[in-house]
TORBA-917459 format. One record per residue (C-alpha): x, y, z; residue number from 1. Coordinates in steps of 0.02 Angstrom, whole numbers, plus 50000, padded with zeros to 5 digits. Example, Ala and Ser with C-alpha at 12.3 -4.5 7.8 and 13.67 -1.06 7.14 Angstrom:
% residues 2
- X, Y, Z, nr
- 50615, 49775, 50390, 1 $
- 50684, 49947, 50357, 2 $
% end
This chain:
% residues 621
- X, Y, Z, nr
- 49996, 50006, 50001, 1 $
- 50068, 50163, 49954, 2 $
- 50114, 50274, 50103, 3 $
- 50021, 50431, 50123, 4 $
- 50074, 50587, 50214, 5 $
- 49978, 50740, 50305, 6 $
- 49924, 50853, 50172, 7 $
- 50056, 50996, 50140, 8 $
- 49983, 51171, 50151, 9 $
- 50107, 51312, 50111, 10 $
- 49987, 51439, 50092, 11 $
- 49803, 51496, 50065, 12 $
- 49751, 51648, 49980, 13 $
- 49667, 51756, 50047, 14 $
- 49743, 51716, 50213, 15 $
- 49581, 51775, 50311, 16 $
- 49400, 51847, 50248, 17 $
- 49256, 51944, 50294, 18 $
- 49068, 51908, 50332, 19 $
- 48929, 52016, 50286, 20 $
- 48974, 52051, 50109, 21 $
- 48842, 52058, 49976, 22 $
- 48929, 51918, 49875, 23 $
- 48943, 51771, 50002, 24 $
- 49048, 51672, 49886, 25 $
- 49234, 51641, 49935, 26 $
- 49372, 51562, 49839, 27 $
- 49526, 51493, 49935, 28 $
- 49680, 51457, 49814, 29 $
- 49766, 51324, 49925, 30 $
- 49953, 51296, 49881, 31 $
- 50045, 51147, 49943, 32 $
- 50145, 50988, 49875, 33 $
- 50005, 50877, 49807, 34 $
- 49865, 50971, 49886, 35 $
- 49764, 50946, 49726, 36 $
- 49704, 50777, 49785, 37 $
- 49628, 50829, 49941, 38 $
- 49456, 50822, 50001, 39 $
- 49393, 50960, 50097, 40 $
- 49258, 50980, 50243, 41 $
- 49199, 51105, 50358, 42 $
- 49058, 51098, 50504, 43 $
- 49059, 51285, 50528, 44 $
- 48893, 51350, 50546, 45 $
- 48831, 51457, 50397, 46 $
- 48973, 51392, 50281, 47 $
- 48945, 51269, 50133, 48 $
- 49081, 51204, 50014, 49 $
- 49009, 51228, 49843, 50 $
- 49158, 51157, 49747, 51 $
- 49327, 51102, 49734, 52 $
- 49425, 51131, 49573, 53 $
- 49575, 51027, 49546, 54 $
- 49687, 51117, 49428, 55 $
- 49831, 51064, 49305, 56 $
- 49966, 51078, 49430, 57 $
- 49959, 50942, 49579, 58 $
- 50000, 51087, 49697, 59 $
- 49850, 51189, 49689, 60 $
- 49672, 51169, 49752, 61 $
- 49534, 51292, 49732, 62 $
- 49400, 51283, 49869, 63 $
- 49240, 51383, 49834, 64 $
- 49137, 51407, 49990, 65 $
- 48964, 51497, 50031, 66 $
- 48971, 51602, 50177, 67 $
- 48776, 51644, 50175, 68 $
- 48736, 51657, 50357, 69 $
- 48910, 51633, 50425, 70 $
- 48964, 51741, 50571, 71 $
- 49149, 51802, 50624, 72 $
- 49250, 51670, 50701, 73 $
- 49384, 51543, 50671, 74 $
- 49320, 51416, 50531, 75 $
- 49409, 51239, 50540, 76 $
- 49440, 51171, 50372, 77 $
- 49486, 50982, 50363, 78 $
- 49594, 50930, 50214, 79 $
- 49602, 50743, 50190, 80 $
- 49703, 50642, 50079, 81 $
- 49685, 50462, 50098, 82 $
- 49689, 50419, 50285, 83 $
- 49781, 50571, 50320, 84 $
- 49707, 50748, 50375, 85 $
- 49752, 50900, 50430, 86 $
- 49648, 51040, 50507, 87 $
- 49668, 51225, 50469, 88 $
- 49596, 51365, 50568, 89 $
- 49534, 51497, 50453, 90 $
- 49487, 51659, 50512, 91 $
- 49318, 51750, 50467, 92 $
- 49324, 51927, 50517, 93 $
- 49189, 52060, 50551, 94 $
- 49190, 52197, 50434, 95 $
- 49238, 52368, 50512, 96 $
- 49096, 52457, 50423, 97 $
- 48964, 52423, 50285, 98 $
- 48997, 52430, 50099, 99 $
- 48901, 52599, 50088, 100 $
- 49008, 52682, 50206, 101 $
- 49159, 52673, 50105, 102 $
- 49181, 52836, 50017, 103 $
- 49287, 52853, 49870, 104 $
- 49371, 53016, 49803, 105 $
- 49282, 53127, 49698, 106 $
- 49300, 53287, 49598, 107 $
- 49298, 53373, 49774, 108 $
- 49470, 53296, 49792, 109 $
- 49643, 53339, 49731, 110 $
- 49755, 53171, 49707, 111 $
- 49937, 53197, 49741, 112 $
- 50031, 53042, 49654, 113 $
- 50198, 52979, 49729, 114 $
- 50320, 52847, 49701, 115 $
- 50357, 52775, 49870, 116 $
- 50539, 52721, 49831, 117 $
- 50574, 52906, 49769, 118 $
- 50483, 53011, 49900, 119 $
- 50554, 52985, 50079, 120 $
- 50646, 52865, 50181, 121 $
- 50630, 52861, 50379, 122 $
- 50645, 52726, 50516, 123 $
- 50726, 52565, 50505, 124 $
- 50769, 52498, 50327, 125 $
- 50725, 52325, 50280, 126 $
- 50816, 52180, 50358, 127 $
- 50819, 52016, 50276, 128 $
- 50686, 51894, 50349, 129 $
- 50745, 51703, 50308, 130 $
- 50561, 51656, 50314, 131 $
- 50517, 51764, 50166, 132 $
- 50679, 51806, 50073, 133 $
- 50689, 51938, 49941, 134 $
- 50780, 51915, 49791, 135 $
- 50958, 52018, 49765, 136 $
- 50924, 52209, 49745, 137 $
- 51033, 52356, 49766, 138 $
- 50994, 52522, 49841, 139 $
- 51088, 52658, 49745, 140 $
- 51019, 52831, 49737, 141 $
- 51135, 52889, 49603, 142 $
- 51056, 52750, 49478, 143 $
- 50907, 52820, 49407, 144 $
- 50836, 52627, 49363, 145 $
- 50878, 52563, 49537, 146 $
- 50803, 52567, 49706, 147 $
- 50820, 52721, 49813, 148 $
- 50757, 52657, 49981, 149 $
- 50602, 52772, 50008, 150 $
- 50470, 52682, 50124, 151 $
- 50304, 52699, 50197, 152 $
- 50375, 52771, 50361, 153 $
- 50443, 52908, 50261, 154 $
- 50273, 52958, 50182, 155 $
- 50185, 52935, 50356, 156 $
- 50311, 53058, 50434, 157 $
- 50264, 53192, 50304, 158 $
- 50077, 53184, 50305, 159 $
- 50072, 53360, 50378, 160 $
- 50160, 53424, 50210, 161 $
- 50023, 53359, 50110, 162 $
- 49899, 53448, 50228, 163 $
- 50001, 53619, 50224, 164 $
- 49998, 53597, 50015, 165 $
- 49812, 53572, 50024, 166 $
- 49795, 53411, 49941, 167 $
- 49661, 53295, 49996, 168 $
- 49701, 53137, 49934, 169 $
- 49858, 53025, 49896, 170 $
- 49888, 52902, 49761, 171 $
- 50043, 52794, 49791, 172 $
- 50115, 52697, 49641, 173 $
- 50115, 52497, 49687, 174 $
- 50161, 52461, 49857, 175 $
- 50145, 52268, 49850, 176 $
- 50293, 52150, 49840, 177 $
- 50399, 52161, 49691, 178 $
- 50523, 52022, 49738, 179 $
- 50624, 52027, 49560, 180 $
- 50811, 52034, 49564, 181 $
- 50895, 52177, 49478, 182 $
- 50935, 52151, 49296, 183 $
- 51068, 52242, 49189, 184 $
- 51049, 52403, 49304, 185 $
- 50853, 52387, 49303, 186 $
- 50745, 52358, 49458, 187 $
- 50558, 52358, 49501, 188 $
- 50567, 52496, 49611, 189 $
- 50413, 52567, 49517, 190 $
- 50294, 52421, 49592, 191 $
- 50214, 52355, 49435, 192 $
- 50282, 52187, 49434, 193 $
- 50190, 52106, 49577, 194 $
- 50246, 51941, 49646, 195 $
- 50129, 51936, 49795, 196 $
- 49959, 52018, 49787, 197 $
- 49932, 51997, 49975, 198 $
- 50095, 52077, 50050, 199 $
- 50163, 52248, 50050, 200 $
- 50338, 52253, 49986, 201 $
- 50457, 52227, 50132, 202 $
- 50580, 52355, 50074, 203 $
- 50421, 52476, 50098, 204 $
- 50358, 52408, 50256, 205 $
- 50223, 52293, 50319, 206 $
- 50039, 52271, 50283, 207 $
- 50025, 52328, 50473, 208 $
- 50115, 52491, 50431, 209 $
- 50020, 52526, 50283, 210 $
- 49862, 52507, 50369, 211 $
- 49941, 52632, 50507, 212 $
- 49980, 52756, 50369, 213 $
- 49808, 52748, 50297, 214 $
- 49722, 52776, 50468, 215 $
- 49841, 52917, 50513, 216 $
- 49800, 52997, 50341, 217 $
- 49620, 52985, 50377, 218 $
- 49628, 53079, 50532, 219 $
- 49710, 53214, 50440, 220 $
- 49571, 53230, 50311, 221 $
- 49669, 53138, 50177, 222 $
- 49610, 52989, 50073, 223 $
- 49724, 52850, 50005, 224 $
- 49711, 52779, 49828, 225 $
- 49788, 52613, 49799, 226 $
- 49875, 52569, 49633, 227 $
- 49832, 52386, 49571, 228 $
- 49879, 52303, 49417, 229 $
- 49781, 52154, 49364, 230 $
- 49834, 52146, 49175, 231 $
- 50005, 52064, 49225, 232 $
- 50110, 52000, 49384, 233 $
- 50294, 51992, 49394, 234 $
- 50394, 51851, 49332, 235 $
- 50452, 51808, 49511, 236 $
- 50279, 51776, 49551, 237 $
- 50263, 51588, 49618, 238 $
- 50140, 51561, 49489, 239 $
- 50271, 51560, 49347, 240 $
- 50378, 51436, 49431, 241 $
- 50218, 51320, 49444, 242 $
- 50088, 51361, 49334, 243 $
- 49916, 51332, 49411, 244 $
- 49851, 51280, 49239, 245 $
- 49894, 51292, 49060, 246 $
- 49788, 51434, 49036, 247 $
- 49825, 51541, 49176, 248 $
- 49927, 51661, 49075, 249 $
- 49901, 51722, 48898, 250 $
- 50013, 51683, 48748, 251 $
- 50111, 51537, 48811, 252 $
- 50067, 51390, 48708, 253 $
- 50225, 51281, 48698, 254 $
- 50333, 51386, 48794, 255 $
- 50416, 51344, 48958, 256 $
- 50387, 51507, 49051, 257 $
- 50507, 51458, 49200, 258 $
- 50655, 51506, 49075, 259 $
- 50663, 51690, 49046, 260 $
- 50761, 51665, 48892, 261 $
- 50625, 51558, 48829, 262 $
- 50493, 51698, 48865, 263 $
- 50597, 51824, 48769, 264 $
- 50626, 51712, 48611, 265 $
- 50439, 51639, 48609, 266 $
- 50313, 51745, 48693, 267 $
- 50244, 51890, 48601, 268 $
- 50240, 52054, 48682, 269 $
- 50083, 52175, 48672, 270 $
- 50083, 52292, 48516, 271 $
- 50051, 52432, 48644, 272 $
- 49915, 52495, 48521, 273 $
- 49751, 52520, 48612, 274 $
- 49645, 52552, 48474, 275 $
- 49590, 52374, 48428, 276 $
- 49496, 52354, 48579, 277 $
- 49356, 52470, 48533, 278 $
- 49395, 52482, 48335, 279 $
- 49237, 52408, 48256, 280 $
- 49338, 52360, 48107, 281 $
- 49487, 52282, 48205, 282 $
- 49548, 52116, 48148, 283 $
- 49556, 51961, 48273, 284 $
- 49753, 51969, 48253, 285 $
- 49762, 52153, 48310, 286 $
- 49641, 52125, 48456, 287 $
- 49736, 51979, 48519, 288 $
- 49900, 52050, 48499, 289 $
- 49853, 52211, 48605, 290 $
- 49752, 52106, 48744, 291 $
- 49852, 51947, 48757, 292 $
- 50031, 51996, 48723, 293 $
- 50145, 52021, 48873, 294 $
- 50190, 52199, 48926, 295 $
- 50373, 52155, 48938, 296 $
- 50455, 51993, 48963, 297 $
- 50471, 51999, 49152, 298 $
- 50280, 52047, 49161, 299 $
- 50173, 51884, 49120, 300 $
- 50011, 51916, 49050, 301 $
- 49859, 51853, 49163, 302 $
- 49720, 51771, 49066, 303 $
- 49561, 51850, 49132, 304 $
- 49453, 51738, 49019, 305 $
- 49491, 51602, 49149, 306 $
- 49354, 51643, 49285, 307 $
- 49472, 51568, 49422, 308 $
- 49597, 51701, 49393, 309 $
- 49477, 51844, 49383, 310 $
- 49398, 51779, 49549, 311 $
- 49563, 51790, 49629, 312 $
- 49600, 51957, 49578, 313 $
- 49421, 52017, 49629, 314 $
- 49433, 51950, 49795, 315 $
- 49614, 52033, 49815, 316 $
- 49539, 52211, 49785, 317 $
- 49396, 52172, 49914, 318 $
- 49517, 52118, 50046, 319 $
- 49620, 52278, 50028, 320 $
- 49475, 52388, 50044, 321 $
- 49423, 52286, 50201, 322 $
- 49589, 52261, 50267, 323 $
- 49674, 52427, 50249, 324 $
- 49526, 52553, 50219, 325 $
- 49577, 52628, 50055, 326 $
- 49479, 52750, 49979, 327 $
- 49492, 52719, 49790, 328 $
- 49592, 52608, 49657, 329 $
- 49690, 52658, 49511, 330 $
- 49694, 52515, 49390, 331 $
- 49845, 52505, 49284, 332 $
- 49851, 52476, 49088, 333 $
- 49657, 52458, 49096, 334 $
- 49612, 52422, 48920, 335 $
- 49765, 52285, 48895, 336 $
- 49658, 52167, 49005, 337 $
- 49510, 52077, 48948, 338 $
- 49369, 52191, 48939, 339 $
- 49235, 52056, 48998, 340 $
- 49328, 52002, 49156, 341 $
- 49364, 52186, 49200, 342 $
- 49180, 52221, 49189, 343 $
- 49139, 52083, 49292, 344 $
- 49255, 52148, 49430, 345 $
- 49187, 52328, 49424, 346 $
- 49015, 52263, 49427, 347 $
- 49049, 52161, 49584, 348 $
- 49138, 52304, 49666, 349 $
- 49003, 52439, 49623, 350 $
- 48868, 52317, 49695, 351 $
- 48976, 52292, 49860, 352 $
- 49040, 52479, 49888, 353 $
- 48925, 52600, 49782, 354 $
- 48999, 52747, 49843, 355 $
- 49182, 52701, 49808, 356 $
- 49279, 52741, 49659, 357 $
- 49394, 52661, 49541, 358 $
- 49493, 52750, 49395, 359 $
- 49563, 52659, 49242, 360 $
- 49723, 52702, 49151, 361 $
- 49657, 52726, 48966, 362 $
- 49801, 52794, 48869, 363 $
- 49729, 52850, 48717, 364 $
- 49728, 53042, 48676, 365 $
- 49557, 53056, 48599, 366 $
- 49406, 53097, 48706, 367 $
- 49290, 52972, 48608, 368 $
- 49407, 52828, 48660, 369 $
- 49416, 52868, 48827, 370 $
- 49224, 52913, 48861, 371 $
- 49189, 52736, 48783, 372 $
- 49263, 52659, 48941, 373 $
- 49169, 52759, 49065, 374 $
- 49018, 52668, 49161, 375 $
- 48852, 52663, 49056, 376 $
- 48941, 52752, 48900, 377 $
- 48808, 52759, 48758, 378 $
- 48963, 52741, 48642, 379 $
- 48981, 52550, 48655, 380 $
- 48860, 52397, 48685, 381 $
- 48966, 52334, 48823, 382 $
- 48958, 52417, 48987, 383 $
- 49121, 52426, 49069, 384 $
- 49058, 52489, 49247, 385 $
- 49211, 52582, 49277, 386 $
- 49168, 52749, 49360, 387 $
- 49311, 52853, 49313, 388 $
- 49435, 52868, 49175, 389 $
- 49604, 52955, 49146, 390 $
- 49605, 53104, 49027, 391 $
- 49749, 53090, 48927, 392 $
- 49676, 53215, 48792, 393 $
- 49698, 53354, 48926, 394 $
- 49866, 53305, 48947, 395 $
- 49910, 53284, 48763, 396 $
- 49839, 53441, 48721, 397 $
- 49923, 53542, 48871, 398 $
- 50095, 53471, 48817, 399 $
- 50066, 53542, 48647, 400 $
- 49987, 53711, 48697, 401 $
- 50125, 53764, 48817, 402 $
- 50251, 53773, 48676, 403 $
- 50131, 53868, 48554, 404 $
- 50053, 54040, 48523, 405 $
- 49867, 54031, 48542, 406 $
- 49802, 54085, 48376, 407 $
- 49629, 54110, 48294, 408 $
- 49593, 53929, 48253, 409 $
- 49680, 53769, 48312, 410 $
- 49845, 53806, 48407, 411 $
- 49875, 53853, 48594, 412 $
- 49733, 53866, 48706, 413 $
- 49620, 53822, 48555, 414 $
- 49681, 53653, 48592, 415 $
- 49604, 53642, 48763, 416 $
- 49449, 53726, 48714, 417 $
- 49426, 53594, 48580, 418 $
- 49454, 53443, 48709, 419 $
- 49308, 53512, 48819, 420 $
- 49197, 53530, 48687, 421 $
- 49179, 53336, 48674, 422 $
- 49134, 53330, 48854, 423 $
- 48965, 53275, 48790, 424 $
- 49029, 53105, 48751, 425 $
- 49058, 53062, 48943, 426 $
- 48906, 53007, 49040, 427 $
- 48985, 53099, 49183, 428 $
- 49139, 53226, 49162, 429 $
- 49160, 53249, 49341, 430 $
- 49213, 53060, 49336, 431 $
- 49357, 53096, 49225, 432 $
- 49531, 53114, 49305, 433 $
- 49645, 53251, 49235, 434 $
- 49827, 53283, 49255, 435 $
- 49968, 53382, 49177, 436 $
- 50103, 53246, 49206, 437 $
- 50146, 53084, 49300, 438 $
- 50265, 52950, 49328, 439 $
- 50256, 52884, 49134, 440 $
- 50271, 53050, 49043, 441 $
- 50402, 53200, 49032, 442 $
- 50382, 53328, 49181, 443 $
- 50270, 53472, 49122, 444 $
- 50429, 53582, 49144, 445 $
- 50544, 53471, 49038, 446 $
- 50719, 53519, 49079, 447 $
- 50664, 53701, 49105, 448 $
- 50602, 53817, 49237, 449 $
- 50481, 53924, 49169, 450 $
- 50335, 53951, 49288, 451 $
- 50206, 54037, 49179, 452 $
- 50148, 53893, 49074, 453 $
- 50149, 53773, 49232, 454 $
- 50038, 53900, 49319, 455 $
- 49928, 53899, 49172, 456 $
- 49918, 53718, 49173, 457 $
- 49873, 53704, 49356, 458 $
- 49746, 53854, 49343, 459 $
- 49639, 53741, 49211, 460 $
- 49667, 53579, 49301, 461 $
- 49606, 53635, 49464, 462 $
- 49448, 53737, 49402, 463 $
- 49368, 53633, 49257, 464 $
- 49251, 53486, 49273, 465 $
- 49373, 53355, 49315, 466 $
- 49462, 53260, 49460, 467 $
- 49633, 53339, 49468, 468 $
- 49787, 53242, 49503, 469 $
- 49955, 53315, 49532, 470 $
- 50124, 53237, 49521, 471 $
- 50247, 53238, 49663, 472 $
- 50364, 53387, 49658, 473 $
- 50264, 53489, 49542, 474 $
- 50227, 53615, 49686, 475 $
- 50414, 53641, 49692, 476 $
- 50453, 53640, 49501, 477 $
- 50539, 53475, 49485, 478 $
- 50583, 53449, 49306, 479 $
- 50657, 53296, 49205, 480 $
- 50621, 53219, 49041, 481 $
- 50618, 53033, 48988, 482 $
- 50761, 53054, 48853, 483 $
- 50875, 52950, 48956, 484 $
- 50770, 52829, 49062, 485 $
- 50611, 52836, 49159, 486 $
- 50706, 52880, 49322, 487 $
- 50732, 53052, 49260, 488 $
- 50546, 53087, 49282, 489 $
- 50551, 53004, 49446, 490 $
- 50679, 53089, 49549, 491 $
- 50703, 53093, 49732, 492 $
- 50612, 53218, 49827, 493 $
- 50734, 53348, 49900, 494 $
- 50746, 53325, 50087, 495 $
- 50658, 53155, 50089, 496 $
- 50824, 53051, 50116, 497 $
- 50960, 53060, 50241, 498 $
- 51112, 53157, 50176, 499 $
- 51009, 53276, 50062, 500 $
- 51092, 53445, 50043, 501 $
- 50916, 53533, 50070, 502 $
- 50747, 53501, 50130, 503 $
- 50608, 53559, 50016, 504 $
- 50470, 53491, 50130, 505 $
- 50504, 53662, 50214, 506 $
- 50504, 53842, 50166, 507 $
- 50679, 53868, 50224, 508 $
- 50737, 53723, 50107, 509 $
- 50652, 53787, 49949, 510 $
- 50730, 53923, 49831, 511 $
- 50646, 54076, 49798, 512 $
- 50554, 54019, 49637, 513 $
- 50509, 53849, 49715, 514 $
- 50429, 53951, 49865, 515 $
- 50328, 54058, 49749, 516 $
- 50259, 53906, 49666, 517 $
- 50228, 53813, 49817, 518 $
- 50129, 53963, 49886, 519 $
- 50042, 54008, 49734, 520 $
- 49979, 53823, 49718, 521 $
- 49943, 53793, 49903, 522 $
- 49824, 53945, 49911, 523 $
- 49739, 53876, 49753, 524 $
- 49713, 53710, 49824, 525 $
- 49650, 53766, 49998, 526 $
- 49522, 53880, 49912, 527 $
- 49480, 53742, 49802, 528 $
- 49416, 53630, 49953, 529 $
- 49238, 53629, 49968, 530 $
- 49203, 53770, 49837, 531 $
- 49036, 53721, 49766, 532 $
- 49062, 53821, 49606, 533 $
- 49201, 53709, 49569, 534 $
- 49143, 53541, 49629, 535 $
- 48960, 53550, 49561, 536 $
- 48952, 53716, 49463, 537 $
- 48898, 53746, 49288, 538 $
- 49045, 53762, 49173, 539 $
- 49050, 53886, 49009, 540 $
- 49194, 53910, 48906, 541 $
- 49230, 54051, 48785, 542 $
- 49327, 54028, 48611, 543 $
- 49500, 54093, 48634, 544 $
- 49492, 54274, 48551, 545 $
- 49660, 54371, 48535, 546 $
- 49746, 54240, 48631, 547 $
- 49637, 54248, 48774, 548 $
- 49529, 54090, 48843, 549 $
- 49404, 54112, 48970, 550 $
- 49315, 53979, 49078, 551 $
- 49175, 54019, 49199, 552 $
- 49119, 53901, 49343, 553 $
- 48951, 53961, 49427, 554 $
- 48841, 53884, 49579, 555 $
- 48731, 53964, 49698, 556 $
- 48774, 54146, 49639, 557 $
- 48964, 54109, 49649, 558 $
- 49066, 54138, 49500, 559 $
- 49239, 54096, 49459, 560 $
- 49329, 54144, 49300, 561 $
- 49488, 54062, 49236, 562 $
- 49570, 54181, 49117, 563 $
- 49728, 54122, 49015, 564 $
- 49837, 54223, 48896, 565 $
- 49891, 54108, 48774, 566 $
- 50030, 54211, 48698, 567 $
- 50192, 54266, 48737, 568 $
- 50133, 54449, 48733, 569 $
- 50027, 54559, 48832, 570 $
- 49838, 54537, 48795, 571 $
- 49670, 54619, 48840, 572 $
- 49528, 54555, 48942, 573 $
- 49390, 54630, 48854, 574 $
- 49249, 54631, 48976, 575 $
- 49103, 54662, 48844, 576 $
- 49128, 54495, 48768, 577 $
- 49077, 54414, 48931, 578 $
- 48923, 54518, 48970, 579 $
- 48807, 54360, 48964, 580 $
- 48885, 54305, 49128, 581 $
- 48799, 54455, 49221, 582 $
- 48641, 54481, 49114, 583 $
- 48587, 54589, 48964, 584 $
- 48690, 54751, 49024, 585 $
- 48857, 54766, 49107, 586 $
- 48859, 54814, 49285, 587 $
- 48951, 54971, 49329, 588 $
- 49088, 54863, 49424, 589 $
- 49114, 54686, 49467, 590 $
- 49245, 54664, 49593, 591 $
- 49351, 54504, 49592, 592 $
- 49513, 54433, 49676, 593 $
- 49643, 54322, 49592, 594 $
- 49644, 54177, 49721, 595 $
- 49835, 54132, 49719, 596 $
- 49899, 54316, 49727, 597 $
- 49756, 54411, 49812, 598 $
- 49767, 54543, 49679, 599 $
- 49603, 54646, 49649, 600 $
- 49521, 54652, 49475, 601 $
- 49366, 54734, 49398, 602 $
- 49283, 54612, 49268, 603 $
- 49169, 54743, 49213, 604 $
- 49311, 54838, 49141, 605 $
- 49442, 54794, 49017, 606 $
- 49618, 54761, 49092, 607 $
- 49785, 54705, 49031, 608 $
- 49859, 54519, 49048, 609 $
- 50042, 54488, 49060, 610 $
- 50108, 54372, 48941, 611 $
- 50060, 54204, 48977, 612 $
- 49960, 54261, 49123, 613 $
- 49844, 54127, 49226, 614 $
- 49710, 54210, 49332, 615 $
- 49581, 54127, 49448, 616 $
- 49462, 54251, 49499, 617 $
- 49331, 54229, 49629, 618 $
- 49210, 54353, 49575, 619 $
- 49092, 54444, 49714, 620 $
- 48926, 54428, 49625, 621 $
% end
């Protein structure tokens, strides 16, 4: 008779779960040598085992349970192989609050995006844990493509800085484990190659520190948005060394993915062209190359048409909402993933958390493309259920306009005007996230320090019908381009690391130009908080004339005028052109104050605008 041993259970994902969810189904991914053959039982009240899914690998077992009626407690699960058995005590926790109480970010917020590795370092640095070893990595702040040592504690110690600046939500690039070795001077400091979906990268801190950071941020009125990646994982994820099933990944037919050299030679990479996903005339091969291709050889492409893969990812997002208390999710590379699978995720999340918010990265610079990805869009027959999309058109037009003179037709601020013209395509323009730069683009300033175009961009960003997102360091005019590497737009925040020559977190550590920009932006940000005209007011824009572009926001008798001189010469604000804002006849005087500077204006009269001027006028009537 063959000898049997006690079932080997190395890991269960998720390690715990919550009762009281609308969706009472739970998938447990059990990993252990030979565990596929196990039978599973439980006598826990309110719990039923619905099915056992035995995958291709002998080392995985999926256990599907129904928790309808279950209460919080320790649930015993008995795993039996032959005559041998093992009992695992699995924790079911009580939720801290109902799904409706999880309120996500909105256009009332301003998101501040930062990279944990590049923002600040504080407290003890990571020490090797023999139970959970990390692959070899190098901390070298002189190398733009290696780790610099920033961590969660460094962010936590600067929460008051965000409050002083006036932002209301923090978006960190991914904080989950990226256990990849440095390769050819390149590391995954950016966080987009996940190797453990349930563990904060130890180089940044622990799961407990992440929760503490979020709790303290909440106490200071700051929300936290978690960056997630469903399209792909990291090559060092345990799934790659031991694939759960032959269809767990896309594009691997006939390829031994445990050899990176094989992957580089045999697995197709994505075309990076997103248009086929929505193109009504797209060929099958074009769609397949976009969605099924790997992003890079070290980021395997997950197959969301495999319902078990998608269930795993959906549960992971719910687990982080319940466990860490995050206030939103930013989903990376959204159109590269299977649209049906992602819609299933968004529908389930929306049913569970109706006031939560998720923004998807939809990197095509045409409003029609972006709008089609928004929830309930009339532009497509397939509902994405995605509440918020990213406005790459706004980013793209600003990048062009900053180097142009606004003429009578298409250039300069006409590009922005023409972008907002297409807001009728969106089901809800207030659920569109706009930005002037981020970690994947050149800094708005490029290699320069010209503050005037930056003020124009920020004045627009913070007053139009959008959810605004700032990129860390913009407030102190950090610059850089991707000409050499992505790392040049991801430089360390001055003062965030030991040995820095100056501390830009303080006024004393900023240059005069940096302090002027910080103060200008901070005044605008604080004024924006709770401002009904900006958050829920109507928007009216005027075609740029003689280089002057004007946008009016109005609510409950309050008017805000954003006035941009899109030329490098002085221009005139011609009051008579905007008389419709005040009635059929122009009042004798309409006092207004420029929010960032405090300078007084009378918008019932003509006045001169400096070259590249940017005014945000709070009007008295």
